[in-house]
C-alpha angles and dihedrals in degrees: 000000000000116000116274094010108153113261122244098221101163147352117216148167113243100209127191125189089197126245138251094293098037132050133162094219101186142339136202145098091057092301141097128211114210138174117216107184106303095346127087117202134191111208137169118269113175093191093061095085093148126090123277113261097212111020093176092061092066091072089077093067113125091203140001126210117223112195125209113248111282091354138109092218126076140125138283119238106210114209100180102028130289115314106218115187122328137173139233136185120248117178089333093311123121109231124190116224134192136170109254131196088248091062092247122120104199103277139067102208096197088067089074088091089062092042093055091046093050093047091053093044095050091048092048093049090068094206133091101266122202109225128193115202111192121193084014097174111184095354107245092137091046092052093048092049092047093048089052090057106270129131104234135204109195118196127187133155095223122084088199091055091049090051089050091052090052089053090052091049091052098046090046092054094239100122091120094058119107103254126146111205110205127181103205146117107278096221094049093044093053092048091051091049089054091052090049091053094239124150141190134213093216134020130196121196121186103162125179122235090247132004149142131239126229091271094045094268110165123234122196113178098206094049102036108032098085092053093048092048089050092053092045092054088055088053092058114110126241088261104040124181106194149327125211127193122188129178134183096197104123093198088071130078120223084242088067091060090043094054094044090055092042090052095052097038092055109133094032098079118199127112137294120205115192140173139103137314108233137188121201117217120228100222101055104008090239118159114227120194113221105173148352128248145184121194125192130196125180126248111297090011099114121199 
């Protein structure tokens, strides 16, 4: 092993059982039944190839998403009238939700394990960290980091997502927190930041499998992730705190993310923990993997 290559100390499942305003109620038959605040949704879940534990419970769904064959997009079937916008509580934040044509609603609940970890780490660092959140979506991570005391730069390619994040900031009463909202292509933004000589103490990457930037730039995870990770490691400050990479591409192993980060963080030492983000359903107690992650901390940084 090359000198100062980050150690691979453990692989683990980061499991959440949900919280008061979120529950994975049941899974099975290629579907998942979830409660987000007051709303219960029935959505596709290809990994849930087992049988449903409580079929009768699914009748309570307010809406079900039916995807087009081999496509992310589809249509919602409303069973009790159209939903409109609604809210839920996440770590004492008010988060606005809505049913989108891509079946998402504005939050990925399994990420709460990262959010709690980041909040504790930022507070323990006892210095005003600068955090870069790439592919930031509706901004829950950005708000949590800012509330914990960090100065956050939030980047997303969608103007609609940026507007959504601003709504979340307003309803959570965090408009005074230092957050820069930037609508830009993540790859191009990082490259410009390198040319400007800027740096960040912590970086979050949550890239999609495929996407487009605001000027129709193309993003392919499998082709472009190593280069972006490499550039992000160069953006880390001389006193970094952490770097987190998450991916929802099921063709990957978490070991793939681990080795990509290990490759580009060579020379910095420290530790990389990696594994899967998991939600446990309430009906059968089944653990369902939702995504893969790798999380680096510098030497002496702990976890």
